[in-house]
N, C-alpha and C positions, 0 to 999 in steps of 0.2 A: 919690604922687600922693594930695592930700588929698581932692578932689572926689568923691564916690561916682559909680560908672558906672550908669547906667541901661539894663538889657537889656530888650528885650520879645522873650517867647517863652520857655517853660521845655521846650523841646524838649531834645535830647541836647546840640546846639551851645550854647543858651543856658546849661546848667546846667554845663557843662565851663568855658564862660567865667569864670561866677560862682566856681566852685570855683579855677580858677588863679589868679583874683584874691584869693579868701580866703586861700591860702597864702602870698599875697605881700603880705599888709596892707593890700590894698586893697577898701574897702567896695563893695559893688553891690547892687542890688534889682535884681528880676526881675520883670517883671508879664507875668502869663497869663491868656487868656481863660477858660481850664477853671475851673470852680468849685473843684475839689480834684484832686489827684493821682489817684484814681481814678474821675475823670468820664467817663473813656472807655477803651476796649481802646486798648494801645499798639503792636499789630501784632505779627509773628511773629518768626523768629529773624532776628539779623544776623550776619554774619562780620566779625569785627573783624580789620583786616587790619595786618600787621607793619609796614608801612611808614606808614602814618597814623592810624589809630584807636588802636593801641598806644600809640604814641609820645604821643600826645595825654592818655591816661589815666595815663601813666608822668610827664608834668607836672602832671597833677592830684594826683599821689600816691596813686593807687587803683588799682595794680598786684595787689596782693595781693587786694583785694576782686575784680576784675574775675577772677583766675584761679578766686575761689572760684564764679563761677555759669557758667562754661564748661561746656557739654555736651558730655561725652567722646562720641568716635565720630562727631559729625556732620560732620565733614570729608570724609567718604566721599561720592563723588561718581559716577553713575551716568548714563551717556546711553543713550537707547533710540530706535530708530527707530519709526515710527509703527505698526509691526507688532508692538512689544514685544519686537525683537530688541536684546540688549544690546551696544551698541557700543565702551562703556567703562566696567569697574568697577575703581574705585579706591577702595581701603579707606583707611579713617584709620588711618596708623601712628604717629600723634601727633608727626609733624617737620612737617606743614602749618603756614604761618603765617596761617590766616585761621581759629580758632576761633571756634565760634558760639555765642551767648548770645541769650537773650530781649531783644529791645528794652525790655520792661516793668521786668525785672531791672537791666538797665543804667541805666535811668531811677532806678530806687529806690537804687542805690548813691550816685548822684550827689545824689540830693535829700538823704539821709542824711549826706553829708557837709558840707553847708552849715549855717550857723547858723540857729536858727530864726527865720523871719520873712523870710529872703531873698526867699522866692517869694511874691509877693503874687497869693493866687488870685482869680479872678472879675473881672479886670480886663480887659476887653476894649477894645481901641484902636480907637477910631473915625477918628481922625486924627492926623497929626502936623504941627507946623508951626514953620519958625524964627523966632527972637525977636531974631535979631541978636548979633553978637559969638561966635558959636558956640554959643549957647544954644537950646534947643529946648523945644518943649509937646507934650505928650501930652493928648490929650482922650480920655477913656473913654466907654465907653457908659451908665453910668449919671450921667455930667454931671458927674464929678470932673475934674480935670486935675492935671500934675504936670509941672514945669519941670525941666531938668538941662543940666548944661555937657558932658555927654560920654554919646552915645546909641548904642546898638547893636541894629539890628534883627535879631534872629536868629529872626524870624517866619515864616520858610518863604515858599512859593510864591507866595502872595498878599500878600506884607508890606506893611502900613501905613507902615512906615519908608523903605522903597524909593523911593518918589516924591520925597524931598527929595534924592535923589542922580540920579536917572533917569527917564526916561519909558518904559522897557522894561517890558514886561508880557508874561508867559509866552503862550505860542500852543500850541495841540495839535499832536501830533506826528504824529498818524494812528495811533496804536498804542493799545491800552488793554489793561489786565490786568482780568480778571474772578476775583475771588478768593472760595475755597469751603473748606471744613473737612470731612473724614473724623473721626469720633472713635471712639476702641477700634477703627481701624480693623484691627488684628492678628486680632480676634476677629470682626469684624461683617464685613470685606472684605478677607479673606486674601490672594486673588489680587493684589488691588491693593495692599495693603502689600508683599507679595512684590515686586511690580513697582519699588515706589519704592526698597527698600533701607533700609538705616540711615542715610543722610544726605540729601543732595539729588541727586534725580532730573531730569533735563532728558529730554522726549521732542520729539524735534526732527524737522524733516521739511524736503527742499529747496524747499519753497514757500515757507518762512518762518513757519509755524505751530507754534506751541511750546505745549507744558504743562511747568510748573515745580512739583515740589513738593517741600518740606522736611519731615523727619521731626522733630517736635518731641516735648515730653514726652508721657507717658502714653498711649501710642499715638495721637497726634494727628497726623494728616496736613493741612499746610496747602500750599492749592493755588493757584497763579496761572495762569492760561488766557489766554494773550496772542493777541489778535486785531488786526490791521489792518481797521481800519472808522474810517468816518467818525463822527462822534459823533452824529449824527442816527439811524444803525442802531439804537442802544441806546435811542432816546429813549421807544418805547413800553414798554419792558420794566420789570418789579418789581424796582428794587434798593433795599430798604429799610433796609439795614445788619443785619451780623452780631449786634447785639446785640438785635435784633427777635425771635432766637430762629429754630424750625424754619421751613424754607422754607414758604409756603402755595402753594395752587393758582396763583396768579399767578406767584410766583416760580418754581414747576416748570415753569411754561411756558415762562421765561426760560431756565432751564437746558436745556431740551431744545432750544430755537431754537440756543443756544450749541453743545450737542452735536451738532446735526446739520451743524455748519461741520467737525466733525472724523469724518465718514462714512467708515467703512472703516479706522478706526484701531482697535487691539486692543481689544477691553470693558474689559480691566484698566484701561485708559487712559482710556478716555471715561467709565467710573465715577467717576473723578475731578471730573466734572463732573455727571452725573446723580444720582450719589449721595449730594450734599453735605447735610450735616447742618445748615446754616446757610442763611439767605437768601443768594444771591450778593452781593457787594459790586462796585460798579464803581469801578475806578481809571484814570481816563484819564491817560495820560502828557503832560504839559505841558513846555515848556523854554523858558529864555530864550535870546536869541541866543548863540552861540557866541563866546567871548571877551568876554563883557560885562563892562564896567567904565566908571567915571565920573570926573569931574574932583574932586578932594579940595576937600572944603567941610568947613569947620572943625566939629568937635565932632559928628561922625556917623560911622558906618560900617556894614557890612553883613557878614554871616558866613552859611556855608552855602546852602542854598536859597534866601533872600533874596537871595543874591549870584550864585549861578552855577548857579541850578537846571538839570539837564540829564536828558536821557532815562534812564529806570532802568536802570543799569548795577552796581550793588552797591557803590558809592562814595559815595552821598549822603551817610549818616551819618557814615562815616569822614571825608570831607571836611569836615563842619561840624565834628567834634571837634577835628579838626587846625588848622582857621581859628582857634576858639575858642581854645585852646591857643598858639599862636603870637599872637594878638593881646594874650591876657592875658601872656605873656611880654615882648612889646613894650613894654606900658605898664608893667611892673614895670621895664624896663631903662632907661625914659626917665620918671622919677617929677615930672620939672619941666615936661617938653614932651610933651604929649598929641598934639599934631600930628605932632611927629615920628617918634612910635610909630606913629600912625595911616597915615603914609606907608610908613614900614617895610614894616609887616602889610601893607597894600593892594598895592604891588608886587609882593611875594611872591606874594600871594593871586592877583592877576591872573595872572601869568605860569603859576602851578600849574592854575587852571580853565581857562586857554586849550589848555593841552596834555592836559587831562581831557577837554574838549569834543571834541577831534580821537579822543581814545582811545575816548570813550562813541559816537562816530559809526562808527567802525570795528567796535567791539564789536555794534552793533545791526546792522550789514550782513554779520556774520561769516557765513560758510557752516557746514554740517554739520562738515565736516573741519576748518575753522578752529576750532571748539569742542572737537572731538576733540584736535585738536593742543595748544590751549592747555592743556588739562585733563592731558595725558600728561606736559607738560613737569615737570621740578621746580620748586618752588616757588622757589628759590634762583636759577634762571635766567631768570624772567620780566621 
């Protein structure tokens, strides 16, 4: 394939695609709205699965680099009830198939694997339009434009490329995360750090209320508080982002209100909310319709959340990378017929994402016992 591929979005999916294309001799350019790789934080830990994320990294030739950023011991899993009683405590014995890495470190090894200049930073797409014959134009916020014979939208939930293919738009699922951090937790919050354990902790209640916590590096505990609330419930709270530093009085008031929803829970668990060292961050869960698909339109496709955004279930980044790897391999296998490659890729991706949507819905409706049963299983038999 001689024509360069134009990718919108320098997330894990877009970068994986650029890497797989590169090692197959196919030129690509990635356009990213962020001004630089360090323009914003990249989130917390990701568990990279042996059935989707890891095969994608193998296709990208980055298995050794991936192994070098794995955080040992973080596959440990603990489930507590609202009173802090331990219902499941599963150590990381090194045999699990979901090692944890920092999202930012994974993005770094992908960026470092690409030729200089592959990613064009500070290029926010304002609109995309068809030109006919499979060609498309991207118009950027600074007034510049580019045209391309093959366009891939890897630009997430609110994709600017998706409207070329589909009228579907994400809708709120009725659930949100509130994200907090505790730093130096072993010293400053010992009871809470002990409750979290060495890896992932899920504090679950039959009512559906949940607190998730991840043990990161250097004593940091990263917390996601799950709330089933309409979006207007959060409207008058101060969520100005973790980058703004310690929580101020207004953010403290928001944390107090959120913690009140967990009245009666163990203090070691509610401290994950009330003792946050950062301003809380609101993460609404939005999703595309289950089984979202489109008719084949020449010269353009989507991957990752742009194609099949689902409620949070731990699969999003993994599926984005797998989409990217399979798309890159399909283009390499059909060097003279990009449309055959896109058709092959989309049919496999549609089937996978439809099945994943069903699994995601089941996971988000799981009972407390379902969660215990799932994590008690041998990884190899799930």
